LUMLUM-321671 format. One record per residue: residue number from 1; residue in three letters; x, y, z of N, C-alpha, C in turn. Coordinates in steps of 0.001 Angstrom, whole numbers. Atoms other than C-alpha are relative to their C-alpha. Layout:
N
+------+------+---------+---------+---------+---------+---------+---------+---------+---------+---------+
: resi : resn :    n_xx :    n_yy :    n_zz :   ca_xx :   ca_yy :   ca_zz :    c_xx :    c_yy :    c_zz :
+------+------+---------+---------+---------+---------+---------+---------+---------+---------+---------+
:  NUM :  ala :       X :       Y :       Z :       X :       Y :       Z :       X :       Y :       Z :
...
+------+------+---------+---------+---------+---------+---------+---------+---------+---------+---------+
END
This chain:
227
+------+------+---------+---------+---------+---------+---------+---------+---------+---------+---------+
: resi : resn :    n_xx :    n_yy :    n_zz :   ca_xx :   ca_yy :   ca_zz :    c_xx :    c_yy :    c_zz :
+------+------+---------+---------+---------+---------+---------+---------+---------+---------+---------+
:    1 :  met :    1072 :     -99 :    1053 :   23703 :  -39376 :   28581 :    -364 :    -502 :    -692 :
:    2 :  arg :     506 :    1677 :     625 :   21560 :  -41792 :   27219 :     -76 :     936 :   -2261 :
:    3 :  asn :    -202 :    -819 :    1528 :   21771 :  -40991 :   23072 :   -1889 :    -698 :    -167 :
:    4 :  arg :    1642 :    -237 :     255 :   17556 :  -40961 :   21695 :     478 :    -240 :   -1868 :
:    5 :  asn :     163 :     520 :     979 :   16521 :  -42918 :   18557 :    -761 :    1467 :    -660 :
:    6 :  pro :    1080 :   -1464 :    1371 :   16000 :  -39720 :   16224 :   -1485 :    -628 :    -972 :
:    7 :  ile :    1115 :    -521 :     625 :   13658 :  -41473 :   14375 :    -860 :    -894 :    1227 :
:    8 :  leu :     617 :     615 :   -1017 :   12332 :  -43515 :   17139 :   -1133 :    1963 :     828 :
:    9 :  ile :     487 :    -795 :    -582 :   11696 :  -39494 :   18390 :    -765 :     353 :    -724 :
:   10 :  val :    1162 :    -494 :    1949 :    9861 :  -39091 :   14721 :    -926 :    -585 :     139 :
:   11 :  phe :    1036 :     523 :      66 :    7523 :  -41413 :   15036 :   -1042 :     131 :     587 :
:   12 :  leu :     686 :    -381 :   -1415 :    6617 :  -40630 :   18758 :   -1168 :    1060 :    -532 :
:   13 :  ser :     838 :   -1643 :    -235 :    5425 :  -36867 :   17684 :    -301 :    -355 :   -1561 :
:   14 :  leu :     466 :     170 :    1105 :    4346 :  -38461 :   14061 :   -1365 :    -945 :     879 :
:   15 :  cys :    2076 :     708 :    -968 :     808 :  -40599 :   16634 :       4 :     951 :     115 :
:   16 :  val :     912 :    -866 :    -770 :     710 :  -37452 :   18535 :    -427 :     709 :   -1441 :
:   17 :  ile :     433 :    -635 :    1434 :     439 :  -35824 :   15307 :   -1195 :    -569 :   -1400 :
:   18 :  leu :    1031 :    1093 :     880 :   -2107 :  -38700 :   13928 :   -1121 :     269 :    1195 :
:   19 :  ile :     438 :     340 :   -1077 :   -3758 :  -38866 :   17343 :   -1240 :    1443 :     126 :
:   20 :  phe :     914 :   -1496 :    -533 :   -4760 :  -35085 :   17736 :    -286 :     361 :   -1269 :
:   21 :  val :    1067 :     556 :     970 :   -5874 :  -35266 :   13905 :   -1581 :    -524 :    -206 :
:   22 :  gly :     819 :     712 :     -46 :   -8269 :  -37930 :   14620 :    -923 :     450 :    1104 :
:   23 :  ala :    1154 :    -864 :   -1224 :   -9834 :  -35987 :   17793 :    -662 :     915 :    -939 :
:   24 :  ser :     488 :   -1710 :     557 :  -10212 :  -32359 :   16023 :   -1264 :    -560 :   -1197 :
:   25 :  ser :     694 :     179 :    1286 :  -12072 :  -34635 :   12788 :   -1313 :    -664 :     630 :
:   26 :  asp :     924 :     894 :    -463 :  -14429 :  -36140 :   14921 :   -1252 :     599 :     224 :
:   27 :  glu :     634 :    -600 :     151 :  -17249 :  -33787 :   14608 :    -571 :    -453 :   -1329 :
:   28 :  pro :    1179 :    1088 :     835 :  -20188 :  -35840 :   12357 :     233 :    1036 :   -1151 :
:   29 :  glu :     157 :    -960 :    1270 :  -20867 :  -34607 :    8722 :   -1539 :     518 :    -608 :
:   30 :  leu :    1178 :    -674 :    1130 :  -23597 :  -32453 :    7827 :   -1139 :    -231 :   -1069 :
:   31 :  gly :    1071 :     566 :    1906 :  -26290 :  -33103 :    5170 :     461 :     679 :    -734 :
:   32 :  ser :      44 :   -1391 :    1692 :  -26247 :  -30912 :    2103 :   -1416 :     919 :      72 :
:   33 :  ala :     417 :   -1820 :    -607 :  -29520 :  -29156 :    3494 :      72 :     790 :     478 :
:   34 :  arg :    -667 :   -1404 :    -902 :  -29483 :  -25479 :    4404 :    -944 :     511 :     528 :
:   35 :  val :    1087 :    -672 :    -152 :  -32191 :  -23399 :    6120 :     302 :    1541 :    -223 :
:   36 :  val :    -953 :   -1361 :   -1045 :  -31801 :  -19900 :    6970 :   -2055 :     571 :     146 :
:   37 :  phe :     864 :   -1034 :    -574 :  -33832 :  -17959 :    8894 :     483 :    1269 :    -415 :
:   38 :  gln :     -77 :   -1624 :     193 :  -34078 :  -14165 :    8061 :    -772 :     844 :    1348 :
:   39 :  thr :     500 :   -1784 :    -869 :  -34899 :  -11158 :   10549 :     778 :     652 :      66 :
:   40 :  glu :     -98 :   -1798 :     260 :  -34092 :   -7726 :   10596 :    1238 :     249 :     351 :
:   41 :  tyr :   -1070 :      11 :    -200 :  -30421 :   -8367 :   12087 :     587 :   -1003 :    -660 :
:   42 :  gly :    -509 :    1029 :    1277 :  -29439 :  -10853 :    9144 :    -116 :    -527 :    -131 :
:   43 :  asp :     669 :    1614 :    -314 :  -29902 :  -14194 :    8328 :    1438 :   -1011 :     976 :
:   44 :  ile :    -643 :    1174 :    -947 :  -28759 :  -17507 :   10287 :     -40 :   -1161 :    -919 :
:   45 :  glu :     530 :     402 :     633 :  -28171 :  -19745 :    8151 :     853 :   -1871 :     987 :
:   46 :  phe :    -761 :     976 :    -412 :  -27299 :  -23575 :    9159 :    -856 :   -1529 :    -129 :
:   47 :  gly :     290 :    1644 :     474 :  -26937 :  -27563 :    8559 :    -424 :   -1065 :     627 :
:   48 :  phe :      49 :    1374 :    -670 :  -27800 :  -30912 :    9977 :     315 :    -839 :       1 :
:   49 :  tyr :    -805 :     847 :     302 :  -26459 :  -33593 :   10841 :    -715 :   -1443 :     153 :
:   50 :  pro :    1249 :    1486 :     151 :  -29253 :  -36796 :    9889 :     920 :   -1384 :     641 :
:   51 :  ser :    -762 :    1743 :    -444 :  -26330 :  -39592 :   11411 :    -182 :      82 :    1222 :
:   52 :  val :     766 :    -265 :   -1879 :  -27086 :  -38343 :   14976 :    -367 :     227 :      47 :
:   53 :  ala :    1335 :     431 :    -156 :  -30254 :  -37232 :   15098 :    -897 :      96 :    -711 :
:   54 :  pro :     324 :    -128 :    1116 :  -31955 :  -38797 :   12371 :   -2001 :    1199 :     -43 :
:   55 :  ile :    1670 :     103 :    -439 :  -35951 :  -38401 :   13712 :     380 :    1915 :      68 :
:   56 :  thr :     778 :   -1840 :    -585 :  -35478 :  -34603 :   15496 :     655 :     754 :   -1347 :
:   57 :  val :    -303 :    -752 :    1277 :  -33601 :  -33760 :   11690 :   -1497 :      -4 :    -951 :
:   58 :  glu :    1297 :     372 :    1119 :  -37279 :  -34904 :    9684 :    -659 :    1260 :     786 :
:   59 :  his :     900 :    -728 :    -507 :  -38967 :  -33160 :   12215 :      19 :    1658 :     181 :
:   60 :  ile :      58 :   -1351 :     408 :  -37102 :  -29578 :   12314 :   -1097 :    -795 :   -1529 :
:   61 :  phe :     218 :   -1083 :    1637 :  -36934 :  -29175 :    8233 :    -879 :    -569 :    -418 :
:   62 :  lys :    1903 :    -235 :     -98 :  -40741 :  -30831 :    8124 :    -186 :    1368 :     748 :
:   63 :  leu :     502 :   -1034 :      23 :  -41422 :  -27683 :   10094 :     281 :    1218 :    -438 :
:   64 :  val :   -1404 :   -1544 :     626 :  -38620 :  -25307 :    8439 :   -1701 :    -259 :   -1066 :
:   65 :  arg :     887 :     348 :    1135 :  -41093 :  -26827 :    4999 :    -878 :     235 :    -212 :
:   66 :  leu :    1721 :   -1478 :    -374 :  -44285 :  -25685 :    5902 :     392 :     947 :     981 :
:   67 :  gly :     223 :   -1544 :    -604 :  -43074 :  -22580 :    7105 :    -734 :     -43 :    1322 :
:   68 :  gly :     573 :    -678 :   -1468 :  -43616 :  -22875 :   10781 :     700 :     518 :     627 :
:   69 :  tyr :    -586 :   -1279 :    -900 :  -40562 :  -21007 :   11915 :    -454 :    1161 :    -694 :
:   70 :  asn :    -211 :   -1197 :     253 :  -41907 :  -17896 :    9764 :   -1223 :     695 :     911 :
:   71 :  thr :     477 :   -1083 :    -931 :  -43416 :  -15059 :   12303 :     841 :    -777 :    1629 :
:   72 :  asn :    -687 :     757 :   -1729 :  -41620 :  -17407 :   15194 :     983 :     958 :     889 :
:   73 :  his :    -886 :   -1079 :      94 :  -39213 :  -15266 :   16885 :    1113 :    -868 :    1651 :
:   74 :  phe :   -1408 :     446 :   -1194 :  -35814 :  -16014 :   20018 :   -1208 :     585 :    1127 :
:   75 :  phe :     308 :   -1234 :   -1339 :  -37577 :  -15266 :   23107 :     840 :     334 :     657 :
:   76 :  arg :   -1371 :     101 :   -1065 :  -33697 :  -16013 :   24695 :     586 :     546 :    -218 :
:   77 :  val :   -1124 :    -198 :     268 :  -30950 :  -14445 :   24479 :    1043 :      29 :     664 :
:   78 :  asp :    -521 :    -292 :   -1600 :  -28703 :  -14820 :   27194 :    2277 :      82 :    -748 :
:   79 :  lys :   -1090 :    -621 :     818 :  -24852 :  -13776 :   25669 :    1286 :    -643 :     650 :
:   80 :  gly :    -261 :    1089 :    -820 :  -22534 :  -16500 :   26061 :      21 :   -1320 :    -367 :
:   81 :  phe :     997 :    1366 :    -756 :  -24968 :  -19367 :   26581 :    -623 :    -492 :   -1676 :
:   82 :  val :    1610 :     326 :    1085 :  -28045 :  -19504 :   23771 :    -479 :     856 :    -151 :
:   83 :  ala :    1295 :   -1339 :     606 :  -30363 :  -17538 :   21564 :    -681 :   -1702 :    -416 :
:   84 :  gln :    1148 :     395 :      15 :  -33590 :  -19791 :   22051 :   -1444 :    -140 :   -1243 :
:   85 :  val :     995 :      90 :    1410 :  -35980 :  -20475 :   19073 :   -1180 :    -194 :    1018 :
:   86 :  ala :     660 :     276 :   -1003 :  -39426 :  -20183 :   20944 :    -812 :    -823 :    -665 :
:   87 :  asp :     762 :     715 :    -138 :  -41543 :  -23116 :   20712 :   -1689 :    -180 :   -1756 :
:   88 :  val :     339 :      87 :    1472 :  -43554 :  -23117 :   16370 :   -1968 :     229 :     598 :
:   89 :  ala :    1881 :     470 :    -193 :  -47500 :  -24162 :   18181 :    -119 :    1347 :    1476 :
:   90 :  asn :     963 :   -1125 :   -1349 :  -47207 :  -20691 :   20975 :     943 :    1193 :    -100 :
:   91 :  gly :    -719 :    -258 :     369 :  -44522 :  -18691 :   19139 :    -278 :     588 :   -1010 :
:   92 :  arg :    -171 :     -40 :    1312 :  -45332 :  -18063 :   16164 :   -1662 :    1861 :     118 :
:   93 :  ser :     150 :   -1207 :    -453 :  -46916 :  -14169 :   15658 :   -1644 :     -95 :   -1334 :
:   94 :  ala :     828 :     115 :     705 :  -49309 :  -15757 :   12409 :    -586 :    -938 :      60 :
:   95 :  pro :     650 :     338 :    -875 :  -51669 :  -17848 :   12906 :     356 :   -1872 :   -1122 :
:   96 :  met :    -666 :    1913 :    1739 :  -50809 :  -22299 :   11078 :   -1459 :    -194 :     344 :
:   97 :  asn :     968 :     762 :     601 :  -52921 :  -23955 :    9113 :     242 :   -1555 :     849 :
:   98 :  glu :     -93 :    1253 :    -734 :  -53568 :  -27333 :   10255 :     950 :    -708 :      61 :
:   99 :  glu :   -1199 :     535 :    1085 :  -50446 :  -29145 :    8526 :     726 :    -123 :     736 :
:  100 :  gln :   -1075 :    -503 :    -967 :  -48712 :  -26901 :   10354 :    -191 :    -918 :    2100 :
:  101 :  arg :    -220 :      53 :   -1787 :  -49951 :  -27310 :   14005 :     -55 :   -1717 :     213 :
:  102 :  ile :     -65 :    1742 :     -17 :  -50404 :  -31277 :   13731 :    1928 :    -535 :     181 :
:  103 :  val :   -1223 :     595 :     207 :  -46673 :  -31261 :   12733 :    1217 :    1045 :    1563 :
:  104 :  ala :    -812 :   -1337 :   -1083 :  -45391 :  -27990 :   15599 :    -439 :    -490 :    1269 :
:  105 :  glu :     946 :     849 :   -2470 :  -47422 :  -30554 :   18928 :    -190 :   -1108 :     119 :
:  106 :  lys :     -55 :    1076 :     269 :  -45621 :  -33125 :   17762 :    1193 :      84 :     599 :
:  107 :  thr :   -1023 :     260 :   -1036 :  -42878 :  -34523 :   20404 :     705 :   -1432 :    -310 :
:  108 :  ile :    -265 :     908 :     904 :  -40535 :  -36508 :   19458 :    1864 :    -419 :    1435 :
:  109 :  ile :    -618 :     446 :   -1794 :  -37666 :  -38825 :   21668 :    1229 :     498 :    -207 :
:  110 :  gly :   -1822 :    -721 :     164 :  -33938 :  -37536 :   22705 :     688 :    -766 :    -989 :
:  111 :  glu :   -1019 :    1041 :     162 :  -31798 :  -38646 :   20803 :    1956 :     452 :    -281 :
:  112 :  phe :   -1232 :    -652 :    -270 :  -28447 :  -37443 :   22478 :    1395 :    -830 :    -177 :
:  113 :  ser :   -2273 :    -215 :    1069 :  -24467 :  -37748 :   21432 :     397 :     384 :     485 :
:  114 :  gln :   -1623 :    -529 :   -1133 :  -21136 :  -37243 :   22224 :     632 :    1301 :    -637 :
:  115 :  val :    -839 :   -1553 :     949 :  -21164 :  -33928 :   19974 :    -633 :     638 :    1549 :
:  116 :  lys :    -449 :   -1004 :    -581 :  -20016 :  -31548 :   21787 :    -858 :    1509 :     193 :
:  117 :  his :    1166 :   -1868 :     -33 :  -22236 :  -27594 :   23116 :    1073 :    1003 :    -566 :
:  118 :  val :   -1177 :   -1372 :      78 :  -19587 :  -25246 :   21315 :    -714 :     978 :    -494 :
:  119 :  arg :     976 :    -855 :     925 :  -20892 :  -22072 :   19715 :      -2 :    -677 :   -1243 :
:  120 :  gly :      62 :     195 :    1582 :  -22628 :  -22601 :   16453 :   -1381 :   -1721 :      36 :
:  121 :  ile :     696 :    1011 :    -447 :  -24527 :  -25727 :   17841 :   -1030 :      38 :     134 :
:  122 :  leu :    1506 :    -287 :    -254 :  -27948 :  -25985 :   17555 :    -510 :   -1926 :     897 :
:  123 :  ser :     154 :    1460 :    -825 :  -29460 :  -28441 :   20270 :   -1530 :     803 :     407 :
:  124 :  met :    1063 :    -436 :    -559 :  -33070 :  -28912 :   21074 :    -731 :      84 :    2007 :
:  125 :  gly :     582 :    -181 :   -1670 :  -35199 :  -27775 :   24175 :   -1131 :   -1244 :     715 :
:  126 :  arg :    1005 :     515 :   -1041 :  -36943 :  -29679 :   26394 :    -499 :      22 :     981 :
:  127 :  his :     385 :     -57 :   -1611 :  -38624 :  -30411 :   29545 :     788 :   -1142 :     807 :
:  128 :  ala :   -1083 :    1338 :    -531 :  -37576 :  -32855 :   32490 :     100 :   -1073 :    -730 :
:  129 :  asp :     871 :    1653 :     881 :  -39407 :  -35936 :   30000 :    1796 :     593 :    -442 :
:  130 :  pro :     -30 :    -410 :    1637 :  -36441 :  -36225 :   27888 :     -61 :    -448 :    -679 :
:  131 :  asn :     402 :     129 :    1687 :  -38228 :  -37443 :   25172 :   -1225 :     738 :    -102 :
:  132 :  ser :    1539 :    -841 :      44 :  -40501 :  -34058 :   25129 :     578 :    1465 :    -709 :
:  133 :  gly :    -656 :   -1549 :     933 :  -38485 :  -31654 :   22353 :    -982 :    -937 :   -1461 :
:  134 :  gly :    1019 :     200 :    1239 :  -40858 :  -30871 :   19902 :    -149 :     837 :    -692 :
:  135 :  ser :    -214 :    -919 :    1509 :  -40239 :  -27290 :   17716 :     867 :     953 :     626 :
:  136 :  ser :   -1318 :    -553 :    -953 :  -37815 :  -25231 :   20468 :    1043 :    -780 :      31 :
:  137 :  phe :   -1252 :    1316 :    -135 :  -34231 :  -25481 :   20214 :     445 :    1838 :       0 :
:  138 :  ser :   -1360 :   -1024 :    -890 :  -31389 :  -23267 :   21212 :    1481 :    -211 :   -1237 :
:  139 :  ile :   -1679 :    -688 :     583 :  -28133 :  -21775 :   19326 :     866 :    -143 :    1110 :
:  140 :  leu :    -747 :    -284 :    -748 :  -25060 :  -22155 :   21048 :     688 :    1696 :    -551 :
:  141 :  leu :    -495 :   -1141 :    -401 :  -23183 :  -18662 :   21867 :     588 :     -74 :     350 :
:  142 :  gly :   -1731 :    -627 :      30 :  -20389 :  -19770 :   23223 :    -536 :   -1978 :     728 :
:  143 :  asp :     -11 :    1640 :    -544 :  -19164 :  -23512 :   25094 :    -933 :    -652 :     861 :
:  144 :  ala :    1163 :     245 :   -1212 :  -21482 :  -25235 :   27476 :    -405 :   -1516 :     597 :
:  145 :  pro :     176 :    1528 :     -70 :  -20462 :  -28657 :   28546 :    -485 :   -1059 :     725 :
:  146 :  his :    1073 :    1183 :   -1366 :  -22896 :  -29377 :   31425 :   -1214 :     168 :   -1470 :
:  147 :  leu :    1445 :     568 :    1388 :  -25852 :  -29795 :   28189 :     728 :   -1278 :    -385 :
:  148 :  asp :    -773 :    1359 :     317 :  -22890 :  -32068 :   27178 :   -1285 :   -2151 :     237 :
:  149 :  gly :     301 :     711 :    -375 :  -24946 :  -35275 :   26911 :   -1581 :    -606 :      -1 :
:  150 :  glu :    1475 :    -697 :   -1112 :  -28569 :  -33471 :   28315 :    -854 :      10 :   -1493 :
:  151 :  tyr :     864 :    -635 :     929 :  -29806 :  -32432 :   24783 :     482 :    -459 :   -1148 :
:  152 :  ala :    -217 :     712 :     923 :  -30247 :  -33481 :   21966 :     969 :    1060 :   -1306 :
:  153 :  ile :    -601 :    -952 :    1067 :  -27904 :  -31559 :   19250 :    -469 :   -1180 :   -1467 :
:  154 :  phe :     516 :    -100 :    1609 :  -29069 :  -31536 :   15666 :     566 :     963 :   -1607 :
:  155 :  gly :    -328 :    -863 :    1350 :  -26893 :  -29174 :   13556 :     907 :     884 :     362 :
:  156 :  lys :   -1105 :   -1394 :    -228 :  -24625 :  -26014 :   13507 :    -598 :     411 :    -633 :
:  157 :  val :     316 :   -1111 :     547 :  -25245 :  -22417 :   12301 :    1535 :    -561 :    -196 :
:  158 :  thr :    -599 :     888 :    1286 :  -23020 :  -23217 :    8619 :     566 :    1864 :      59 :
:  159 :  lys :    -342 :    -630 :     437 :  -23171 :  -19373 :    8112 :    -523 :    1574 :    1011 :
:  160 :  gly :     182 :    -545 :    -329 :  -23927 :  -16144 :   10272 :    -253 :     554 :    1436 :
:  161 :  asp :    -487 :    -101 :    -795 :  -22242 :  -15553 :   13384 :    -189 :    1511 :    -205 :
:  162 :  glu :      82 :   -2238 :    1000 :  -21640 :  -11585 :   12133 :   -1886 :     187 :    1592 :
:  163 :  thr :    1982 :    -272 :    -824 :  -26507 :  -11858 :   13117 :     721 :     -97 :     882 :
:  164 :  leu :    -766 :     601 :   -1882 :  -25226 :  -14168 :   16663 :     510 :    1745 :     424 :
:  165 :  lys :    -595 :    -706 :   -1477 :  -22939 :  -11718 :   18084 :    -672 :    1651 :      31 :
:  166 :  lys :     988 :   -1555 :     394 :  -25654 :   -8554 :   16512 :   -1126 :      84 :    1691 :
:  167 :  leu :     464 :     137 :   -1051 :  -28266 :  -10414 :   19145 :     516 :     227 :    1640 :
:  168 :  glu :    -342 :     443 :    -970 :  -26329 :  -11153 :   21468 :     836 :    1771 :    1071 :
:  169 :  gln :     204 :   -1735 :    -821 :  -26157 :   -6798 :   22163 :    -905 :    -150 :     210 :
:  170 :  leu :    1324 :   -1335 :    -412 :  -29444 :   -6083 :   22310 :    -242 :    -564 :    1254 :
:  171 :  pro :     771 :    -772 :   -2110 :  -31286 :   -4991 :   26039 :    -237 :   -1373 :     321 :
:  172 :  thr :     538 :     433 :      49 :  -32249 :   -7324 :   27523 :    -648 :    -164 :    1724 :
:  173 :  arg :     152 :     373 :   -1179 :  -33820 :   -8677 :   31001 :    -454 :    -984 :     215 :
:  174 :  arg :      26 :      20 :    -321 :  -33891 :  -10729 :   32926 :   -2036 :   -1166 :    1403 :
:  175 :  glu :    1188 :     213 :    -228 :  -37532 :  -13242 :   33986 :     125 :   -2047 :     345 :
:  176 :  gly :     693 :    1100 :   -1056 :  -36933 :  -16540 :   36737 :    1398 :    -521 :   -1238 :
:  177 :  ile :    -771 :     340 :     900 :  -34054 :  -18674 :   34694 :     616 :     730 :   -1048 :
:  178 :  phe :     150 :    -724 :    1065 :  -34327 :  -17138 :   31125 :     648 :    1642 :     106 :
:  179 :  val :    -634 :    -917 :     535 :  -32601 :  -14378 :   29783 :    -576 :     682 :   -1101 :
:  180 :  met :     195 :    -430 :    1618 :  -34462 :  -12123 :   27224 :    -679 :    1383 :    -711 :
:  181 :  pro :     852 :    -926 :     456 :  -35282 :  -10316 :   25000 :    -526 :    1577 :    -114 :
:  182 :  thr :    1225 :    -761 :     461 :  -36851 :   -6755 :   25177 :    -676 :     458 :    -887 :
:  183 :  glu :     832 :    -355 :    1575 :  -37592 :   -6243 :   22133 :    -741 :   -1686 :    -640 :
:  184 :  arg :     600 :    1240 :     831 :  -39684 :   -9029 :   19932 :    1550 :    -692 :   -1205 :
:  185 :  ile :   -1161 :    -198 :    1491 :  -36646 :  -10703 :   17475 :    -550 :   -1529 :   -1091 :
:  186 :  thr :     919 :    1276 :     759 :  -38733 :  -11879 :   15026 :     319 :    -326 :    -559 :
:  187 :  ile :   -1316 :    1028 :     953 :  -37609 :  -15249 :   12282 :   -1084 :    1315 :    -750 :
:  188 :  leu :     570 :    -472 :     555 :  -39554 :  -12683 :    9583 :     205 :   -1273 :    -953 :
:  189 :  ser :     480 :     530 :     347 :  -39350 :  -15580 :    7391 :    1598 :   -1088 :    -737 :
:  190 :  ser :   -1291 :     715 :     257 :  -37303 :  -18705 :    6108 :    -107 :    -903 :   -1052 :
:  191 :  tyr :    -442 :     794 :    1024 :  -36486 :  -20969 :    3261 :    1330 :    -593 :    -129 :
:  192 :  tyr :    -445 :     675 :      74 :  -34340 :  -23706 :    2422 :     327 :    -278 :   -1081 :
:  193 :  tyr :    -901 :     793 :    1744 :  -31720 :  -25841 :    -556 :     278 :    -818 :     657 :
:  194 :  asp :    -660 :     800 :     -26 :  -29826 :  -28108 :   -1117 :    1723 :     103 :    -974 :
:  195 :  lys :   -1526 :    -274 :     490 :  -25893 :  -28074 :   -1468 :     134 :    -583 :   -1335 :
:  196 :  gln :    -218 :     708 :    1300 :  -25863 :  -30640 :   -3511 :    -116 :     -46 :   -1377 :
:  197 :  met :     714 :   -1249 :    1220 :  -28296 :  -29286 :   -5886 :     512 :     381 :    -980 :
:  198 :  glu :   -1083 :    -143 :     305 :  -26559 :  -27151 :   -6341 :     985 :     589 :    -768 :
:  199 :  ser :   -1415 :    1104 :    1052 :  -23587 :  -28575 :   -7087 :     245 :    -188 :    -910 :
:  200 :  cys :     145 :     894 :    1587 :  -25343 :  -30474 :   -9200 :      73 :    1148 :   -1610 :
:  201 :  glu :     593 :    -383 :    1517 :  -26866 :  -27460 :  -11544 :    1674 :     674 :    -132 :
:  202 :  leu :    -749 :    -991 :     374 :  -23153 :  -25814 :  -11396 :     807 :   -1363 :    -976 :
:  203 :  asp :    -454 :     915 :     452 :  -21585 :  -29309 :  -12318 :    -498 :     409 :   -1887 :
:  204 :  lys :     499 :     297 :    1256 :  -24088 :  -29409 :  -15342 :     370 :    1351 :    -766 :
:  205 :  ser :    -959 :   -1167 :     387 :  -22952 :  -25717 :  -16899 :     741 :    -124 :      11 :
:  206 :  ile :   -1514 :    -204 :     393 :  -19693 :  -26402 :  -16405 :    -787 :   -1106 :   -1768 :
:  207 :  leu :    -268 :    1321 :    1455 :  -20532 :  -30083 :  -19124 :    -705 :     829 :    -825 :
:  208 :  lys :     442 :   -1114 :    1691 :  -22292 :  -27345 :  -21431 :     905 :     387 :    -338 :
:  209 :  arg :   -1427 :    -717 :    1352 :  -19622 :  -25443 :  -22197 :     525 :    -747 :    -644 :
:  210 :  arg :    -499 :     897 :     177 :  -17549 :  -28030 :  -22166 :     -20 :    -919 :   -1298 :
:  211 :  leu :     627 :     900 :    1499 :  -19977 :  -30106 :  -24654 :    -285 :    1048 :   -1442 :
:  212 :  ala :     258 :   -1380 :     921 :  -20398 :  -26260 :  -26187 :    1805 :     378 :    -928 :
:  213 :  ala :   -2128 :    -504 :     731 :  -15902 :  -25642 :  -27171 :    -120 :   -1375 :    -563 :
:  214 :  ser :     213 :    1055 :    1242 :  -16238 :  -29653 :  -28730 :    -336 :     271 :    -856 :
:  215 :  thr :     793 :     329 :     823 :  -18395 :  -29043 :  -30695 :     774 :     988 :   -1202 :
:  216 :  val :    -842 :    -616 :     528 :  -16604 :  -26170 :  -31451 :    1282 :    -320 :    -869 :
:  217 :  glu :   -1077 :    1032 :     247 :  -13348 :  -28211 :  -32062 :    -235 :    -398 :    -724 :
:  218 :  ile :     185 :    1453 :    1154 :  -14536 :  -31143 :  -33917 :    -771 :     901 :   -1152 :
:  219 :  glu :     803 :    -791 :    1359 :  -16572 :  -28560 :  -36685 :    1680 :     631 :    -161 :
:  220 :  arg :   -1023 :    -790 :     175 :  -13001 :  -26806 :  -36494 :     919 :    -796 :   -1267 :
:  221 :  gln :    -454 :     985 :     113 :  -11371 :  -29671 :  -36821 :     106 :    -929 :   -1940 :
:  222 :  arg :     843 :      36 :    1176 :  -13670 :  -31039 :  -39707 :     216 :     291 :   -1465 :
:  223 :  met :      89 :   -1290 :    1041 :  -13119 :  -27892 :  -41925 :    1559 :    -335 :    -421 :
:  224 :  lys :   -1320 :    -100 :     570 :   -9468 :  -28625 :  -42186 :      38 :    -787 :     262 :
:  225 :  cys :    -159 :     587 :     677 :   -9790 :  -32005 :  -42703 :    -410 :    -176 :   -1045 :
:  226 :  phe :     721 :    1060 :    1090 :  -12319 :  -32872 :  -45098 :    -791 :    1793 :    -226 :
:  227 :  pro :     507 :    -851 :     534 :  -12893 :  -28982 :  -46572 :   -1385 :    -157 :   -1447 :
+------+------+---------+---------+---------+---------+---------+---------+---------+---------+---------+
END
């Protein structure tokens, strides 16, 4: 029986671990912007992948900033597959202003990538034309490898999986290829914020407290040494 070199075995094991860690860290970095959709079933928060789909991110985020998704709805909820937001131009119950309409009716190029379609991913809807994405997008409710490279991924859910699970339990009906909720799931309102700005505000608060404490200590030392 051959002697096995223990150093070589350890080295090979480390290589396997590093390869595994590298493979698992392929997920792109989220930007600092966060968007929250509010529904009667709870909130859904998501972030963007600006390095993966910059044009798509800017387009969707602009619609959010304009309030375009307010009163829109999830027209499709297919358990284990997708929850799809309707296109803004046709899905809102409230009328749009001119600026909202111009952006909502715009189509953008398909920014396809190597990012995988797994639960929580945001993926643009489109027609047969790969460059026909507009304002409709899906939130993945499960892994869908057959969509990889075919639809533009631009972000992922960061909070609200419990809300998605509630949507998956709602009654549905089938219309052609679509599984649709029997009752309208309205996006009551939406808002956005920047995690980086929140972090800066926290840092400023901590710094102010430290400066205040330093001032007190300096005064205490002054009184002690120079009464």
